[in-house]
C-alpha positions as CSV (number, residue, x, y, z in Angstrom):
1,Q,96.8,105.4,107.6
2,V,95.0,108.7,107.1
3,T,94.1,111.3,109.7
4,Q,92.7,114.8,110.0
5,H,92.0,117.3,112.8
6,D,88.3,117.7,113.0
7,Q,85.3,115.7,114.1
8,N,86.1,113.1,111.4
9,R,89.6,112.5,112.6
10,H,89.8,109.0,110.9
11,A,88.7,110.6,107.5
12,V,85.8,108.3,107.1
13,G,84.5,108.8,103.6
14,A,87.9,109.6,102.2
15,W,89.3,107.7,99.2
16,I,92.8,106.4,98.9
17,E,94.1,106.1,95.3
18,V,97.2,103.9,94.7
19,D,98.7,104.1,91.2
20,V,100.6,100.9,90.5
21,V,102.3,100.3,87.2
22,D,99.5,100.6,84.7
23,H,96.3,100.9,86.9
24,V,94.8,102.7,89.9
25,V,93.4,100.9,92.9
26,A,91.0,102.9,95.0
27,R,89.7,102.2,98.5
28,E,87.2,104.1,100.6
29,I,87.8,104.6,104.3
30,S,84.9,103.2,106.1
31,I,83.9,101.7,109.5
32,G,81.0,99.5,110.3
33,G,80.0,95.9,110.3
34,G,78.1,95.7,113.5
35,H,80.8,96.3,116.1
36,A,80.1,98.7,119.0
37,C,83.6,100.3,119.0
38,D,84.6,100.6,115.4
39,Q,87.9,102.2,114.5
40,T,90.0,102.5,111.4
41,G,93.6,101.3,111.2
42,W,96.2,100.6,108.5
43,I,95.0,100.2,105.0
44,L,96.9,97.4,103.3
45,L,97.2,97.4,99.5
46,G,99.2,94.9,97.6
47,L,101.6,96.2,95.0
48,V,101.9,93.0,93.0
49,E,105.5,92.9,91.8
50,S,106.0,96.7,91.7
51,G,108.6,98.1,94.0
52,S,106.7,101.3,94.7
53,A,103.4,103.1,94.1
54,T,102.0,106.6,94.0
55,V,99.5,107.3,96.8
56,R,97.0,110.2,97.2
57,V,94.0,110.9,99.4
58,L,90.7,112.4,98.3
59,W,89.4,113.9,101.5
60,P,85.8,113.6,102.5
61,E,85.2,117.3,102.8
62,G,86.9,118.0,99.5
63,G,90.4,118.6,98.3
64,S,93.2,116.0,97.9
65,T,96.8,115.4,98.6
66,T,99.5,115.4,95.9
67,G,100.8,112.0,94.9
68,H,103.4,110.5,97.2
69,D,105.8,107.9,96.0
70,V,105.8,105.1,98.5
71,P,108.2,102.1,98.5
72,A,106.7,98.6,98.8
73,G,106.6,97.4,102.5
74,S,106.2,100.9,103.9
75,F,103.8,102.2,106.5
76,L,102.8,105.8,105.8
77,V,100.6,108.2,107.8
78,L,98.9,110.8,105.6
79,D,97.6,113.7,107.6
80,R,95.5,116.4,105.9
81,L,97.5,119.2,107.5
82,A,101.0,117.8,107.7
83,A,103.7,116.3,105.6
84,P,103.6,112.5,105.1
85,E,105.3,110.6,107.9
86,Y,106.8,107.1,107.6
87,W,106.1,104.8,110.5
88,E,108.0,101.6,111.5
89,P,106.8,99.0,113.9
90,S,108.9,98.7,117.1
91,Q,111.0,95.5,117.5
92,P,110.2,93.3,120.5
């Protein structure tokens, strides 16, 4: 998940690059599709059989984060102004 602290708090227009083994997967943060209350959420990217990946964000207003090594199965919040933070779902 990516966040920033301005009018575009969900970083719509940002690109997430995930470097897995020998290739890079990129995904743009977007909303839309005809829903009245669009919102962004977790971005899920498969790592195939790799145990980890390097993730970075290209922010919509310019600039980028440095690459962060992320283990498979992790939830990571990348904030433009803060250090990356791992998140874990609560257990019922």
